[in-house]
Each structure stands twice: as structure tokens, then as C-alpha cells.
C-alpha positions as a printed NumPy array, in Angstrom:
array([[ -3.252, 128.457, 152.514],
       [ -3.205, 130.563, 149.471],
       [ -2.837, 133.706, 151.483],
       [  0.299, 132.398, 153.02 ],
       [  1.744, 131.219, 149.839],
       [  0.882, 134.548, 148.156],
       [  3.049, 136.401, 150.71 ],
       [  6.118, 134.197, 149.898],
       [  5.303, 134.25 , 146.15 ],
       [  5.148, 138.207, 146.27 ],
       [  8.474, 138.24 , 148.141],
       [ 10.149, 135.977, 145.621],
       [  8.544, 137.944, 142.624],
       [  9.761, 141.272, 143.887],
       [ 13.349, 139.776, 144.588],
       [ 13.553, 138.125, 141.037],
       [ 11.904, 141.384, 139.442]])
């Protein structure tokens, strides 16, 4: 589950960054 969340988290992190 963490792997799937990590993908979305990374996407949002890059978008916000």
C-alpha cells in the first residue's frame, strides 16, 4: 500500500515543488 501511496505522494510533491 505504501508503494502506491508513494507514487501519488511523489506526483503531488513534484507538482507543489
